[in-house]
Structure formats: C-alpha cells, structure tokens
Phi, psi and omega in degrees: 000284186237105182289142171063039176304148181246135177248136175234116178243115180048043175092351182263135181253142175209134179297144179250159178300143181278343182295131182301321178291324174299317179296321174301323179294336177304329185262336191259346194281349180262138187282087167240138186281333186240145182231115175262120178251130181244127174284086189301321177297320182289317185291322172308318178283334186278326183271117183310315184291328178282326176303311179296318177298320182296327176300323182273321187205098183296322182293318176301318180292324172297316179297320176296317179298315179302311179298319185294318185271350177312326183299329182289335177276312187284320190257320182274349178059048171261139158298135182231131176233118174266124180245125181241137172297132186244201176212173184096190187256351187223155175287145175240127184243121177241149172235082192293337180263355182087357179269130178293342180270001175239112186232138171243127184242126173254122184280157171289167184298335181274359177234153174260164175298322179305314184302313180297313179300314180295325176299310182301312181295316180297330178271354181299143172296335179211091179302342178296342178269008183257134177239134179238128180255119181193156168258009179277109186300318182294320175295320180297313179299322177297311182297312177302323181296324181273002174107355176280182177238155178227158172213157183281166176301325181290321179291328177294317179297318179295322180296318182294316181298314178298320180291326175299312181298316178297318179297314180300315178297322177294314181294326178294317178295317175298318180299314185290319176300314178300315180301317179291323178299314182294325178296328180287341182275000000 
C-alpha cells in the first residue's frame, strides 16, 4: 500500500512497516471499543470558523479541529482518527497527545482521506464500531454499506457541544462533592 509510512508521536519520528495490514494495525491495536474517524479536510471546509481559519493558516485550522474534537476521545472514550488529505510520497501518522488512541493521519498525494477512511472501516474486525464524520455523501454511503455508521459535520459539532455540557456538569458535580468532603474534615 504505502511504502515507508512515518509515525510522529509527541515530536518523535519512527519508521512504520510498509505492509498495508501492518499500517492498519497501528490504529487498531489499542483497546477502545468505538472508533470515530473524521474526514478532517471535509470538516475544515464544513465548519465556518475553521474554513475561515484554514484560508489564513491551514496548520492552525487542523490543530483547532484536533483540539475541538479531543473531548470525544478524552471524555466520550472513542478511539479517534483525524484524516487529512496530504502531500508527499508517504502516509504520516501522528499521535499529538502521545495517546495511541488519538491519531492524526496525513495521506500521501496519490490517496485521499476518503480512501484511507474507507480502507480502515473496511478492514475493521467489526465495522459496526466505526463512526465516520463527513459531509461527503458518497463516503457516507460507502461506510454505511460496509456496516459502519456515519454522521455529518453538523452532527459532529452538535456531539462535541453535548459532550462539553456533560463534561462540565460532571466536573461541577465532582467539584461540589470534593468541596463538601473537605468541609467535613
């Protein structure tokens, strides 16, 4: 598939196996039951605030998207893979937070993000555990056809907002319980 893929974890680079199935295992081997794959290039164009930022600074827009959806990894406990259309001759796999379950993938110039996402869902041991966020109708139909689920960029934004509200409520409850416990001591 893609010779000489490169992995970057927290700034460190290491060569990854060239075998397509071995490359797929880079993303699947860690035990999270649900996997959210985000068509990053598509979502950047779909969310107005990111679309405007992308025109000025593509890397900043990608980082903002990564930071925004991180709650779905950290709080909702989804394995999360952001896939961006890239350039160059090799796939680049990054783990910006150092967690193997939070991955950013840049495709080589001869593949699209859609190709990689469809491959990953199709190669999953259980595609029913895969969710794909994109506004690309053809990609959504392909994912749905192989047994995965899809959601639009707008639905992804709503999910992030709901997760923030739930996280805030949970943290407020923990804060209040800690405050009451400290009062008793």
